[in-house]
PyMOL Python script that loads the backbone (N, CA, C, O; Angstrom):
from pymol import cmd

cmd.read_pdbstr("""\
ATOM      1  N   MET A   1      25.680   6.293   0.578  1.00  0.00           N
ATOM      2  CA  MET A   1      27.047   7.162   1.344  1.00  0.00           C
ATOM      3  C   MET A   1      26.647   8.162   2.073  1.00  0.00           C
ATOM      4  O   MET A   1      25.710   8.941   1.899  1.00  0.00           O
ATOM      5  N   THR A   2      27.452   8.084   2.936  1.00  0.00           N
ATOM      6  CA  THR A   2      26.307   9.348   3.461  1.00  0.00           C
ATOM      7  C   THR A   2      27.335  10.705   4.148  1.00  0.00           C
ATOM      8  O   THR A   2      28.342  10.766   4.853  1.00  0.00           O
ATOM      9  N   LEU A   3      26.474  11.616   3.523  1.00  0.00           N
ATOM     10  CA  LEU A   3      27.341  12.989   4.294  1.00  0.00           C
ATOM     11  C   LEU A   3      29.405  12.970   4.718  1.00  0.00           C
ATOM     12  O   LEU A   3      30.494  13.196   4.189  1.00  0.00           O
ATOM     13  N   GLU A   4      28.724  12.489   6.133  1.00  0.00           N
ATOM     14  CA  GLU A   4      30.030  10.958   7.362  1.00  0.00           C
ATOM     15  C   GLU A   4      30.642  10.800   5.886  1.00  0.00           C
ATOM     16  O   GLU A   4      31.104  11.576   5.049  1.00  0.00           O
ATOM     17  N   GLN A   5      30.448   9.601   5.963  1.00  0.00           N
ATOM     18  CA  GLN A   5      31.584   8.707   5.106  1.00  0.00           C
ATOM     19  C   GLN A   5      31.962   9.588   3.848  1.00  0.00           C
ATOM     20  O   GLN A   5      33.099   9.198   3.585  1.00  0.00           O
ATOM     21  N   GLU A   6      31.588  10.681   2.818  1.00  0.00           N
ATOM     22  CA  GLU A   6      32.232  11.172   1.776  1.00  0.00           C
ATOM     23  C   GLU A   6      33.437  11.863   2.418  1.00  0.00           C
ATOM     24  O   GLU A   6      34.634  11.900   2.129  1.00  0.00           O
ATOM     25  N   LEU A   7      32.559  12.492   3.567  1.00  0.00           N
ATOM     26  CA  LEU A   7      33.963  13.650   4.036  1.00  0.00           C
ATOM     27  C   LEU A   7      34.753  13.105   3.953  1.00  0.00           C
ATOM     28  O   LEU A   7      35.488  13.140   2.966  1.00  0.00           O
ATOM     29  N   GLU A   8      35.052  11.867   5.648  1.00  0.00           N
ATOM     30  CA  GLU A   8      36.079  11.185   5.718  1.00  0.00           C
ATOM     31  C   GLU A   8      36.992  10.819   4.512  1.00  0.00           C
ATOM     32  O   GLU A   8      38.170  11.175   4.470  1.00  0.00           O
ATOM     33  N   LYS A   9      36.479  10.194   3.673  1.00  0.00           N
ATOM     34  CA  LYS A   9      36.732   9.184   2.377  1.00  0.00           C
ATOM     35  C   LYS A   9      37.649  10.639   1.506  1.00  0.00           C
ATOM     36  O   LYS A   9      38.744  10.385   1.005  1.00  0.00           O
ATOM     37  N   GLU A  10      37.057  12.135   1.407  1.00  0.00           N
ATOM     38  CA  GLU A  10      37.827  12.612   0.872  1.00  0.00           C
ATOM     39  C   GLU A  10      39.115  13.131   1.619  1.00  0.00           C
ATOM     40  O   GLU A  10      40.239  13.006   1.133  1.00  0.00           O
ATOM     41  N   LEU A  11      38.859  13.735   2.863  1.00  0.00           N
ATOM     42  CA  LEU A  11      40.076  13.968   4.024  1.00  0.00           C
ATOM     43  C   LEU A  11      41.144  12.464   3.406  1.00  0.00           C
ATOM     44  O   LEU A  11      42.191  12.400   2.762  1.00  0.00           O
ATOM     45  N   LYS A  12      40.230  11.442   3.996  1.00  0.00           N
ATOM     46  CA  LYS A  12      41.813  10.359   3.015  1.00  0.00           C
ATOM     47  C   LYS A  12      42.371  11.091   2.060  1.00  0.00           C
ATOM     48  O   LYS A  12      43.258  11.940   2.148  1.00  0.00           O
ATOM     49  N   ARG A  13      41.772  10.687   1.121  1.00  0.00           N
ATOM     50  CA  ARG A  13      42.505  11.070  -0.360  1.00  0.00           C
ATOM     51  C   ARG A  13      43.258  12.286   0.012  1.00  0.00           C
ATOM     52  O   ARG A  13      44.480  12.310  -0.138  1.00  0.00           O
ATOM     53  N   GLU A  14      42.463  13.529   0.597  1.00  0.00           N
ATOM     54  CA  GLU A  14      44.172  14.437   1.125  1.00  0.00           C
ATOM     55  C   GLU A  14      44.844  14.741   1.162  1.00  0.00           C
ATOM     56  O   GLU A  14      45.554  15.499   0.502  1.00  0.00           O
ATOM     57  N   LYS A  15      44.889  13.786   2.726  1.00  0.00           N
ATOM     58  CA  LYS A  15      45.675  13.683   3.361  1.00  0.00           C
ATOM     59  C   LYS A  15      47.388  12.748   3.095  1.00  0.00           C
ATOM     60  O   LYS A  15      48.475  12.990   3.619  1.00  0.00           O
ATOM     61  N   GLU A  16      46.851  11.232   1.680  1.00  0.00           N
ATOM     62  CA  GLU A  16      47.555  10.784   1.208  1.00  0.00           C
ATOM     63  C   GLU A  16      48.178  11.608   0.644  1.00  0.00           C
ATOM     64  O   GLU A  16      49.397  11.680   0.801  1.00  0.00           O
ATOM     65  N   ASN A  17      47.237  12.771  -0.475  1.00  0.00           N
ATOM     66  CA  ASN A  17      48.118  13.354  -1.307  1.00  0.00           C
ATOM     67  C   ASN A  17      48.787  14.568  -0.794  1.00  0.00           C
ATOM     68  O   ASN A  17      49.533  15.352  -1.381  1.00  0.00           O
ATOM     69  N   PHE A  18      48.422  14.560   0.253  1.00  0.00           N
ATOM     70  CA  PHE A  18      49.848  15.874   1.411  1.00  0.00           C
ATOM     71  C   PHE A  18      50.837  14.968   1.416  1.00  0.00           C
ATOM     72  O   PHE A  18      52.021  15.235   1.214  1.00  0.00           O
ATOM     73  N   ASN A  19      50.329  13.753   1.672  1.00  0.00           N
ATOM     74  CA  ASN A  19      51.875  13.113   3.245  1.00  0.00           C
ATOM     75  C   ASN A  19      53.125  12.558   0.980  1.00  0.00           C
ATOM     76  O   ASN A  19      54.353  12.498   1.043  1.00  0.00           O
ATOM     77  N   LYS A  20      52.575  12.359  -0.113  1.00  0.00           N
ATOM     78  CA  LYS A  20      53.363  12.301  -0.329  1.00  0.00           C
ATOM     79  C   LYS A  20      54.570  12.453  -1.105  1.00  0.00           C
ATOM     80  O   LYS A  20      53.993  12.417  -2.192  1.00  0.00           O
ATOM     81  N   GLN A  21      55.714  12.585  -1.399  1.00  0.00           N
ATOM     82  CA  GLN A  21      57.052  13.263  -0.826  1.00  0.00           C
ATOM     83  C   GLN A  21      57.608  13.473  -2.622  1.00  0.00           C
ATOM     84  O   GLN A  21      57.369  12.762  -3.598  1.00  0.00           O
ATOM     85  N   LYS A  22      58.490  14.867  -2.486  1.00  0.00           N
ATOM     86  CA  LYS A  22      59.067  14.910  -3.211  1.00  0.00           C
ATOM     87  C   LYS A  22      59.677  13.489  -4.430  1.00  0.00           C
ATOM     88  O   LYS A  22      59.699  12.258  -4.417  1.00  0.00           O
ATOM     89  N   PRO A  23      60.235  14.968  -5.677  1.00  0.00           N
ATOM     90  CA  PRO A  23      60.220  13.557  -6.665  1.00  0.00           C
ATOM     91  C   PRO A  23      62.298  13.321  -5.747  1.00  0.00           C
ATOM     92  O   PRO A  23      62.687  14.389  -5.273  1.00  0.00           O
ATOM     93  N   SER A  24      63.010  12.493  -5.634  1.00  0.00           N
ATOM     94  CA  SER A  24      64.268  12.571  -4.596  1.00  0.00           C
ATOM     95  C   SER A  24      65.078  14.240  -5.681  1.00  0.00           C
ATOM     96  O   SER A  24      65.519  15.184  -5.025  1.00  0.00           O
ATOM     97  N   GLY A  25      65.115  14.278  -7.045  1.00  0.00           N
ATOM     98  CA  GLY A  25      65.963  15.382  -7.661  1.00  0.00           C
ATOM     99  C   GLY A  25      65.601  16.307  -7.406  1.00  0.00           C
ATOM    100  O   GLY A  25      66.094  17.081  -8.226  1.00  0.00           O
ATOM    101  N   GLN A  26      64.699  17.096  -6.418  1.00  0.00           N
ATOM    102  CA  GLN A  26      63.956  18.469  -6.072  1.00  0.00           C
ATOM    103  C   GLN A  26      64.540  18.212  -4.999  1.00  0.00           C
ATOM    104  O   GLN A  26      65.602  18.743  -4.674  1.00  0.00           O
ATOM    105  N   LEU A  27      63.735  17.112  -4.108  1.00  0.00           N
ATOM    106  CA  LEU A  27      64.617  17.238  -2.773  1.00  0.00           C
ATOM    107  C   LEU A  27      66.285  17.981  -3.370  1.00  0.00           C
ATOM    108  O   LEU A  27      66.699  19.130  -3.525  1.00  0.00           O
ATOM    109  N   ASP A  28      66.864  16.592  -3.564  1.00  0.00           N
ATOM    110  CA  ASP A  28      68.416  17.225  -3.576  1.00  0.00           C
ATOM    111  C   ASP A  28      68.506  18.919  -3.797  1.00  0.00           C
ATOM    112  O   ASP A  28      68.776  19.858  -3.047  1.00  0.00           O
ATOM    113  N   TYR A  29      68.167  18.806  -5.094  1.00  0.00           N
ATOM    114  CA  TYR A  29      68.099  20.613  -5.739  1.00  0.00           C
ATOM    115  C   TYR A  29      67.850  21.616  -3.866  1.00  0.00           C
ATOM    116  O   TYR A  29      68.713  22.042  -3.100  1.00  0.00           O
ATOM    117  N   GLU A  30      66.670  21.640  -3.785  1.00  0.00           N
ATOM    118  CA  GLU A  30      66.678  22.368  -2.045  1.00  0.00           C
ATOM    119  C   GLU A  30      67.501  21.842  -1.346  1.00  0.00           C
ATOM    120  O   GLU A  30      67.767  22.745  -0.552  1.00  0.00           O
ATOM    121  N   LYS A  31      68.501  20.434  -0.902  1.00  0.00           N
ATOM    122  CA  LYS A  31      69.440  20.757  -0.422  1.00  0.00           C
ATOM    123  C   LYS A  31      70.299  21.895  -0.757  1.00  0.00           C
ATOM    124  O   LYS A  31      70.799  22.887  -0.227  1.00  0.00           O
ATOM    125  N   LYS A  32      70.234  21.281  -1.898  1.00  0.00           N
ATOM    126  CA  LYS A  32      71.805  22.190  -2.304  1.00  0.00           C
ATOM    127  C   LYS A  32      71.475  23.572  -1.945  1.00  0.00           C
ATOM    128  O   LYS A  32      71.991  24.042  -0.931  1.00  0.00           O
ATOM    129  N   VAL A  33      70.509  24.425  -2.804  1.00  0.00           N
ATOM    130  CA  VAL A  33      70.157  25.119  -2.621  1.00  0.00           C
ATOM    131  C   VAL A  33      70.522  26.425  -1.307  1.00  0.00           C
ATOM    132  O   VAL A  33      70.777  27.628  -1.343  1.00  0.00           O
ATOM    133  N   LEU A  34      70.341  25.188  -0.009  1.00  0.00           N
ATOM    134  CA  LEU A  34      69.560  25.560   1.291  1.00  0.00           C
ATOM    135  C   LEU A  34      70.835  25.324   2.568  1.00  0.00           C
ATOM    136  O   LEU A  34      70.842  25.452   3.792  1.00  0.00           O
ATOM    137  N   ARG A  35      72.315  24.732   1.068  1.00  0.00           N
ATOM    138  CA  ARG A  35      73.250  24.203   1.462  1.00  0.00           C
ATOM    139  C   ARG A  35      74.506  25.888   1.508  1.00  0.00           C
ATOM    140  O   ARG A  35      75.248  26.463   2.304  1.00  0.00           O
ATOM    141  N   LYS A  36      74.075  26.002   0.224  1.00  0.00           N
ATOM    142  CA  LYS A  36      74.532  26.760  -0.611  1.00  0.00           C
ATOM    143  C   LYS A  36      74.340  28.346   0.082  1.00  0.00           C
ATOM    144  O   LYS A  36      75.394  28.948   0.288  1.00  0.00           O
ATOM    145  N   GLU A  37      73.262  28.930   0.387  1.00  0.00           N
ATOM    146  CA  GLU A  37      72.449  29.928   0.911  1.00  0.00           C
ATOM    147  C   GLU A  37      73.123  29.665   2.191  1.00  0.00           C
ATOM    148  O   GLU A  37      73.531  30.790   2.479  1.00  0.00           O
ATOM    149  N   MET A  38      73.668  28.511   3.582  1.00  0.00           N
ATOM    150  CA  MET A  38      73.619  28.655   4.728  1.00  0.00           C
ATOM    151  C   MET A  38      75.127  28.979   4.955  1.00  0.00           C
ATOM    152  O   MET A  38      75.602  29.151   6.078  1.00  0.00           O
ATOM    153  N   SER A  39      75.599  29.025   4.187  1.00  0.00           N
ATOM    154  CA  SER A  39      77.099  29.104   3.726  1.00  0.00           C
ATOM    155  C   SER A  39      77.114  30.890   3.501  1.00  0.00           C
ATOM    156  O   SER A  39      77.309  31.717   4.392  1.00  0.00           O
ATOM    157  N   VAL A  40      76.916  31.092   2.430  1.00  0.00           N
ATOM    158  CA  VAL A  40      76.596  32.128   1.944  1.00  0.00           C
ATOM    159  C   VAL A  40      76.306  33.381   4.580  1.00  0.00           C
ATOM    160  O   VAL A  40      76.774  34.153   5.417  1.00  0.00           O
ATOM    161  N   TYR A  41      75.710  32.867   4.370  1.00  0.00           N
ATOM    162  CA  TYR A  41      75.327  33.635   5.175  1.00  0.00           C
ATOM    163  C   TYR A  41      76.147  33.188   6.646  1.00  0.00           C
ATOM    164  O   TYR A  41      76.451  33.980   7.537  1.00  0.00           O
ATOM    165  N   GLU A  42      76.264  32.533   6.643  1.00  0.00           N
ATOM    166  CA  GLU A  42      77.811  32.305   7.902  1.00  0.00           C
ATOM    167  C   GLU A  42      78.790  33.012   7.789  1.00  0.00           C
ATOM    168  O   GLU A  42      79.281  33.256   8.891  1.00  0.00           O
ATOM    169  N   THR A  43      79.501  33.626   6.666  1.00  0.00           N
ATOM    170  CA  THR A  43      80.404  33.398   5.867  1.00  0.00           C
ATOM    171  C   THR A  43      80.471  35.856   6.351  1.00  0.00           C
ATOM    172  O   THR A  43      81.154  36.711   6.915  1.00  0.00           O
ATOM    173  N   GLU A  44      78.839  35.608   5.328  1.00  0.00           N
ATOM    174  CA  GLU A  44      78.480  37.462   5.461  1.00  0.00           C
ATOM    175  C   GLU A  44      78.193  37.654   6.111  1.00  0.00           C
ATOM    176  O   GLU A  44      78.501  38.721   6.641  1.00  0.00           O
ATOM    177  N   GLY A  45      77.316  36.766   6.678  1.00  0.00           N
ATOM    178  CA  GLY A  45      75.592  37.163   7.426  1.00  0.00           C
ATOM    179  C   GLY A  45      74.391  37.912   6.918  1.00  0.00           C
ATOM    180  O   GLY A  45      73.540  38.601   7.481  1.00  0.00           O
ATOM    181  N   VAL A  46      74.675  37.422   5.209  1.00  0.00           N
ATOM    182  CA  VAL A  46      73.129  37.535   5.095  1.00  0.00           C
ATOM    183  C   VAL A  46      72.401  36.406   4.040  1.00  0.00           C
ATOM    184  O   VAL A  46      72.821  35.960   2.972  1.00  0.00           O
ATOM    185  N   ARG A  47      71.438  36.195   4.605  1.00  0.00           N
ATOM    186  CA  ARG A  47      70.652  36.403   4.501  1.00  0.00           C
ATOM    187  C   ARG A  47      69.424  35.371   3.346  1.00  0.00           C
ATOM    188  O   ARG A  47      68.237  35.650   3.515  1.00  0.00           O
ATOM    189  N   GLU A  48      69.646  34.611   2.602  1.00  0.00           N
ATOM    190  CA  GLU A  48      69.118  34.563   0.651  1.00  0.00           C
ATOM    191  C   GLU A  48      67.640  34.792   1.160  1.00  0.00           C
ATOM    192  O   GLU A  48      66.963  35.030   2.160  1.00  0.00           O
ATOM    193  N   ASN A  49      67.588  34.530  -0.377  1.00  0.00           N
ATOM    194  CA  ASN A  49      64.901  33.772   0.290  1.00  0.00           C
ATOM    195  C   ASN A  49      65.819  33.017   1.380  1.00  0.00           C
ATOM    196  O   ASN A  49      66.577  33.199   2.333  1.00  0.00           O
ATOM    197  N   SER A  50      65.340  32.243   0.735  1.00  0.00           N
ATOM    198  CA  SER A  50      65.320  30.754   1.147  1.00  0.00           C
ATOM    199  C   SER A  50      64.462  30.842   2.413  1.00  0.00           C
ATOM    200  O   SER A  50      63.301  30.676   2.785  1.00  0.00           O
ATOM    201  N   ILE A  51      66.072  31.313   3.024  1.00  0.00           N
ATOM    202  CA  ILE A  51      66.885  30.694   5.032  1.00  0.00           C
ATOM    203  C   ILE A  51      65.323  32.406   5.182  1.00  0.00           C
ATOM    204  O   ILE A  51      64.454  32.577   6.037  1.00  0.00           O
ATOM    205  N   LYS A  52      65.611  33.096   4.162  1.00  0.00           N
ATOM    206  CA  LYS A  52      64.293  34.200   5.473  1.00  0.00           C
ATOM    207  C   LYS A  52      63.104  33.736   4.963  1.00  0.00           C
ATOM    208  O   LYS A  52      62.065  34.270   5.353  1.00  0.00           O
ATOM    209  N   GLU A  53      63.063  32.860   4.182  1.00  0.00           N
ATOM    210  CA  GLU A  53      61.545  32.526   3.889  1.00  0.00           C
ATOM    211  C   GLU A  53      61.249  31.516   5.395  1.00  0.00           C
ATOM    212  O   GLU A  53      60.194  31.558   6.027  1.00  0.00           O
ATOM    213  N   ILE A  54      62.321  30.732   5.716  1.00  0.00           N
ATOM    214  CA  ILE A  54      62.426  29.363   6.587  1.00  0.00           C
ATOM    215  C   ILE A  54      61.648  30.424   7.687  1.00  0.00           C
ATOM    216  O   ILE A  54      60.554  30.498   8.246  1.00  0.00           O
ATOM    217  N   VAL A  55      62.977  31.227   7.627  1.00  0.00           N
ATOM    218  CA  VAL A  55      63.107  32.002   9.137  1.00  0.00           C
ATOM    219  C   VAL A  55      61.456  32.665   9.261  1.00  0.00           C
ATOM    220  O   VAL A  55      61.289  33.345  10.273  1.00  0.00           O
ATOM    221  N   SER A  56      60.383  32.545   8.442  1.00  0.00           N
ATOM    222  CA  SER A  56      58.907  33.446   8.146  1.00  0.00           C
ATOM    223  C   SER A  56      57.915  32.671   8.783  1.00  0.00           C
ATOM    224  O   SER A  56      57.032  32.933   9.599  1.00  0.00           O
ATOM    225  N   LEU A  57      58.413  31.295   8.000  1.00  0.00           N
ATOM    226  CA  LEU A  57      57.239  31.251   8.949  1.00  0.00           C
ATOM    227  C   LEU A  57      57.765  30.079   9.967  1.00  0.00           C
ATOM    228  O   LEU A  57      56.775  29.467  10.366  1.00  0.00           O
ATOM    229  N   LEU A  58      59.067  29.506  10.574  1.00  0.00           N
ATOM    230  CA  LEU A  58      58.982  29.483  11.553  1.00  0.00           C
ATOM    231  C   LEU A  58      58.750  30.554  12.733  1.00  0.00           C
ATOM    232  O   LEU A  58      59.165  30.036  13.769  1.00  0.00           O
ATOM    233  N   SER A  59      58.137  32.132  13.034  1.00  0.00           N
ATOM    234  CA  SER A  59      58.477  32.263  13.644  1.00  0.00           C
ATOM    235  C   SER A  59      57.003  32.549  13.387  1.00  0.00           C
ATOM    236  O   SER A  59      56.739  32.899  14.537  1.00  0.00           O
ATOM    237  N   SER A  60      55.965  32.650  12.807  1.00  0.00           N
ATOM    238  CA  SER A  60      54.697  32.843  12.416  1.00  0.00           C
ATOM    239  C   SER A  60      54.400  31.754  13.134  1.00  0.00           C
ATOM    240  O   SER A  60      55.226  30.903  13.465  1.00  0.00           O
ATOM    241  N   ASP A  61      52.704  31.733  13.517  1.00  0.00           N
ATOM    242  CA  ASP A  61      51.961  31.677  14.133  1.00  0.00           C
ATOM    243  C   ASP A  61      51.102  30.301  13.329  1.00  0.00           C
ATOM    244  O   ASP A  61      50.434  30.595  12.338  1.00  0.00           O
ATOM    245  N   PHE A  62      51.136  29.078  13.701  1.00  0.00           N
ATOM    246  CA  PHE A  62      50.186  28.265  12.382  1.00  0.00           C
ATOM    247  C   PHE A  62      48.983  28.250  12.503  1.00  0.00           C
ATOM    248  O   PHE A  62      48.283  27.715  11.644  1.00  0.00           O
TER     249      PHE A  62
END
""", "prot")
cmd.dss("prot")
cmd.show_as("cartoon", "prot")
cmd.util.cbc("prot")
cmd.orient("prot")
């Protein structure tokens, strides 16, 4: 197996691992947290930690 083939195989494996979704329970929990933080922000104008992290991530250069 050539180095190129090994690299392609490794990249494919990493991509598959990256694309695996979180368990639905974890996604539901994260959605609940974000909804709660959004409601706090909308009523009080205060950003909670998760929202701050999201805003920071979206405003940064990838």
